[in-house]
ChimeraX commands (.cxc) that place a marker at each C-alpha (Angstrom):
marker #1 position -0.48,-19.15,-19.66 radius 0.5
marker #1 position -0.65,-16.36,-17.14 radius 0.5
marker #1 position 1.38,-16.36,-13.95 radius 0.5
marker #1 position -0.02,-14.54,-10.92 radius 0.5
marker #1 position 1.85,-13.24,-7.88 radius 0.5
marker #1 position -0.03,-11.78,-4.92 radius 0.5
marker #1 position 1.40,-9.38,-2.36 radius 0.5
marker #1 position 0.27,-6.93,0.28 radius 0.5
marker #1 position -0.82,-9.32,2.99 radius 0.5
marker #1 position 0.34,-8.93,6.55 radius 0.5
marker #1 position -0.74,-8.20,10.09 radius 0.5
marker #1 position -3.43,-5.62,10.76 radius 0.5
marker #1 position -5.52,-4.76,13.80 radius 0.5
marker #1 position -9.29,-5.26,13.76 radius 0.5
marker #1 position -10.84,-2.32,11.96 radius 0.5
marker #1 position -7.68,-1.76,9.96 radius 0.5
marker #1 position -7.05,-1.76,6.22 radius 0.5
marker #1 position -4.85,-3.57,3.73 radius 0.5
marker #1 position -4.40,-3.33,-0.01 radius 0.5
marker #1 position -3.62,-6.53,-1.85 radius 0.5
marker #1 position -2.02,-6.62,-5.28 radius 0.5
marker #1 position -1.81,-9.37,-7.88 radius 0.5
marker #1 position 0.66,-8.93,-10.72 radius 0.5
marker #1 position 0.17,-10.96,-13.89 radius 0.5
marker #1 position 2.81,-11.98,-16.40 radius 0.5
marker #1 position 3.21,-14.30,-19.34 radius 0.5
marker #1 position -0.02,-13.47,-21.11 radius 0.5
marker #1 position -2.19,-10.54,-22.07 radius 0.5
marker #1 position -3.76,-9.45,-18.78 radius 0.5
marker #1 position -6.60,-7.52,-20.34 radius 0.5
marker #1 position -8.37,-10.61,-21.71 radius 0.5
marker #1 position -8.92,-12.18,-18.29 radius 0.5
marker #1 position -11.77,-11.85,-15.87 radius 0.5
marker #1 position -10.18,-11.63,-12.43 radius 0.5
marker #1 position -11.20,-12.50,-8.93 radius 0.5
marker #1 position -10.07,-12.46,-5.33 radius 0.5
marker #1 position -10.80,-15.51,-3.21 radius 0.5
marker #1 position -9.95,-16.44,0.34 radius 0.5
marker #1 position -9.56,-19.67,2.22 radius 0.5
marker #1 position -9.32,-20.31,5.93 radius 0.5
marker #1 position -7.90,-23.58,7.30 radius 0.5
marker #1 position -10.43,-26.37,7.03 radius 0.5
marker #1 position -12.83,-24.29,4.97 radius 0.5
marker #1 position -13.66,-24.06,1.29 radius 0.5
marker #1 position -12.18,-21.33,-0.84 radius 0.5
marker #1 position -14.74,-18.58,-1.29 radius 0.5
marker #1 position -15.16,-15.74,-3.74 radius 0.5
marker #1 position -14.55,-12.32,-2.23 radius 0.5
marker #1 position -14.83,-10.10,-5.30 radius 0.5
marker #1 position -14.66,-10.32,-9.07 radius 0.5
marker #1 position -14.06,-7.92,-11.95 radius 0.5
marker #1 position -14.52,-8.51,-15.65 radius 0.5
marker #1 position -11.82,-7.93,-18.23 radius 0.5
marker #1 position -12.86,-4.37,-19.07 radius 0.5
marker #1 position -12.73,-3.34,-15.43 radius 0.5
marker #1 position -16.27,-2.00,-15.38 radius 0.5
marker #1 position -18.44,-4.76,-13.95 radius 0.5
marker #1 position -17.68,-5.97,-10.44 radius 0.5
marker #1 position -19.34,-8.28,-7.94 radius 0.5
marker #1 position -18.79,-8.83,-4.21 radius 0.5
marker #1 position -19.61,-11.34,-1.54 radius 0.5
marker #1 position -22.36,-9.92,0.67 radius 0.5
marker #1 position -20.06,-10.01,3.67 radius 0.5
marker #1 position -17.60,-7.54,2.15 radius 0.5
marker #1 position -19.89,-5.13,0.30 radius 0.5
marker #1 position -19.19,-1.56,1.29 radius 0.5
marker #1 position -15.82,-2.43,2.83 radius 0.5
marker #1 position -13.78,-4.03,0.03 radius 0.5
marker #1 position -13.08,-2.62,-3.42 radius 0.5
marker #1 position -11.71,-4.60,-6.34 radius 0.5
marker #1 position -9.99,-2.79,-9.19 radius 0.5
marker #1 position -7.54,-3.42,-11.97 radius 0.5
marker #1 position -4.98,-1.51,-13.99 radius 0.5
marker #1 position -4.61,-3.24,-17.33 radius 0.5
marker #1 position -1.66,-0.99,-18.22 radius 0.5
marker #1 position 0.24,-2.37,-15.21 radius 0.5
marker #1 position -1.07,-5.94,-15.45 radius 0.5
marker #1 position -2.22,-5.63,-11.85 radius 0.5
marker #1 position -5.30,-6.50,-9.87 radius 0.5
marker #1 position -6.03,-4.85,-6.52 radius 0.5
marker #1 position -8.21,-5.46,-3.50 radius 0.5
marker #1 position -8.66,-2.62,-1.03 radius 0.5
marker #1 position -9.90,-4.06,2.26 radius 0.5
marker #1 position -11.23,-1.75,4.97 radius 0.5
marker #1 position -12.60,-2.41,8.43 radius 0.5
marker #1 position -11.18,-5.92,8.58 radius 0.5
marker #1 position -12.35,-8.27,11.28 radius 0.5
marker #1 position -10.69,-11.28,12.87 radius 0.5
marker #1 position -12.89,-13.69,10.94 radius 0.5
marker #1 position -11.30,-12.50,7.71 radius 0.5
marker #1 position -7.82,-13.64,8.63 radius 0.5
marker #1 position -6.79,-16.26,6.08 radius 0.5
marker #1 position -4.97,-16.69,2.78 radius 0.5
marker #1 position -6.15,-14.54,-0.11 radius 0.5
marker #1 position -5.74,-15.73,-3.68 radius 0.5
marker #1 position -6.20,-14.08,-7.05 radius 0.5
marker #1 position -7.56,-15.94,-10.06 radius 0.5
marker #1 position -7.50,-15.24,-13.78 radius 0.5
marker #1 position -10.08,-16.85,-16.03 radius 0.5
marker #1 position -11.27,-17.00,-19.60 radius 0.5
marker #1 position -13.93,-19.33,-21.00 radius 0.5
marker #1 position -11.24,-21.95,-21.60 radius 0.5
marker #1 position -8.65,-21.36,-18.91 radius 0.5
marker #1 position -8.06,-20.57,-15.27 radius 0.5
marker #1 position -5.00,-19.84,-13.18 radius 0.5
marker #1 position -4.33,-19.18,-9.49 radius 0.5
marker #1 position -1.67,-17.31,-7.63 radius 0.5
marker #1 position 0.14,-18.74,-4.63 radius 0.5
marker #1 position -1.76,-16.63,-2.12 radius 0.5
marker #1 position -0.92,-13.99,0.45 radius 0.5
marker #1 position -1.60,-14.32,4.17 radius 0.5
marker #1 position -3.77,-11.78,5.95 radius 0.5
marker #1 position -3.69,-11.79,9.74 radius 0.5
marker #1 position -6.15,-9.70,11.73 radius 0.5
marker #1 position -5.27,-9.49,15.39 radius 0.5
marker #1 position -5.02,-7.01,18.20 radius 0.5
marker link #1:1,2 radius 0.2
marker link #1:2,3 radius 0.2
marker link #1:3,4 radius 0.2
marker link #1:4,5 radius 0.2
marker link #1:5,6 radius 0.2
marker link #1:6,7 radius 0.2
marker link #1:7,8 radius 0.2
marker link #1:8,9 radius 0.2
marker link #1:9,10 radius 0.2
marker link #1:10,11 radius 0.2
marker link #1:11,12 radius 0.2
marker link #1:12,13 radius 0.2
marker link #1:13,14 radius 0.2
marker link #1:14,15 radius 0.2
marker link #1:15,16 radius 0.2
marker link #1:16,17 radius 0.2
marker link #1:17,18 radius 0.2
marker link #1:18,19 radius 0.2
marker link #1:19,20 radius 0.2
marker link #1:20,21 radius 0.2
marker link #1:21,22 radius 0.2
marker link #1:22,23 radius 0.2
marker link #1:23,24 radius 0.2
marker link #1:24,25 radius 0.2
marker link #1:25,26 radius 0.2
marker link #1:26,27 radius 0.2
marker link #1:27,28 radius 0.2
marker link #1:28,29 radius 0.2
marker link #1:29,30 radius 0.2
marker link #1:30,31 radius 0.2
marker link #1:31,32 radius 0.2
marker link #1:32,33 radius 0.2
marker link #1:33,34 radius 0.2
marker link #1:34,35 radius 0.2
marker link #1:35,36 radius 0.2
marker link #1:36,37 radius 0.2
marker link #1:37,38 radius 0.2
marker link #1:38,39 radius 0.2
marker link #1:39,40 radius 0.2
marker link #1:40,41 radius 0.2
marker link #1:41,42 radius 0.2
marker link #1:42,43 radius 0.2
marker link #1:43,44 radius 0.2
marker link #1:44,45 radius 0.2
marker link #1:45,46 radius 0.2
marker link #1:46,47 radius 0.2
marker link #1:47,48 radius 0.2
marker link #1:48,49 radius 0.2
marker link #1:49,50 radius 0.2
marker link #1:50,51 radius 0.2
marker link #1:51,52 radius 0.2
marker link #1:52,53 radius 0.2
marker link #1:53,54 radius 0.2
marker link #1:54,55 radius 0.2
marker link #1:55,56 radius 0.2
marker link #1:56,57 radius 0.2
marker link #1:57,58 radius 0.2
marker link #1:58,59 radius 0.2
marker link #1:59,60 radius 0.2
marker link #1:60,61 radius 0.2
marker link #1:61,62 radius 0.2
marker link #1:62,63 radius 0.2
marker link #1:63,64 radius 0.2
marker link #1:64,65 radius 0.2
marker link #1:65,66 radius 0.2
marker link #1:66,67 radius 0.2
marker link #1:67,68 radius 0.2
marker link #1:68,69 radius 0.2
marker link #1:69,70 radius 0.2
marker link #1:70,71 radius 0.2
marker link #1:71,72 radius 0.2
marker link #1:72,73 radius 0.2
marker link #1:73,74 radius 0.2
marker link #1:74,75 radius 0.2
marker link #1:75,76 radius 0.2
marker link #1:76,77 radius 0.2
marker link #1:77,78 radius 0.2
marker link #1:78,79 radius 0.2
marker link #1:79,80 radius 0.2
marker link #1:80,81 radius 0.2
marker link #1:81,82 radius 0.2
marker link #1:82,83 radius 0.2
marker link #1:83,84 radius 0.2
marker link #1:84,85 radius 0.2
marker link #1:85,86 radius 0.2
marker link #1:86,87 radius 0.2
marker link #1:87,88 radius 0.2
marker link #1:88,89 radius 0.2
marker link #1:89,90 radius 0.2
marker link #1:90,91 radius 0.2
marker link #1:91,92 radius 0.2
marker link #1:92,93 radius 0.2
marker link #1:93,94 radius 0.2
marker link #1:94,95 radius 0.2
marker link #1:95,96 radius 0.2
marker link #1:96,97 radius 0.2
marker link #1:97,98 radius 0.2
marker link #1:98,99 radius 0.2
marker link #1:99,100 radius 0.2
marker link #1:100,101 radius 0.2
marker link #1:101,102 radius 0.2
marker link #1:102,103 radius 0.2
marker link #1:103,104 radius 0.2
marker link #1:104,105 radius 0.2
marker link #1:105,106 radius 0.2
marker link #1:106,107 radius 0.2
marker link #1:107,108 radius 0.2
marker link #1:108,109 radius 0.2
marker link #1:109,110 radius 0.2
marker link #1:110,111 radius 0.2
marker link #1:111,112 radius 0.2
marker link #1:112,113 radius 0.2
marker link #1:113,114 radius 0.2
marker link #1:114,115 radius 0.2
marker link #1:115,116 radius 0.2
view
C-alpha cells in the first residue's frame, strides 16, 4: 500500500499562489494515477486535477483551468499542484489520491486558507 502525505497549504491573499506537494512512500509511485481533490465543509469532495502514471496526460476541473498546474516527479515520489490566482471560494482542505485499477489511497489533507 502507498502512504501519502500532503504539505504546502497555508494562508494566502486573494490572487496569491501556493504550491502543494504530496509525497508517496511504501509502494512504487510510478504505477499510480494521481489526483488532487478538495473539500469544503458541508460539501462533497471534488476533483481539482489528475495526472496519469506516466506524467503526460492531465485533466482539470473547468474552474481551475489556466490557473492550476498538476505535475509529478516519479524520481522523487512526489506529486505537485501549483495554484495561481486563488480566490476565497477555494479555501478548503486539499487531498491527494493515488489509484490503480484495483486500489486507491488518500492522504490526510492540507488546509488552504484564502483571505485578505
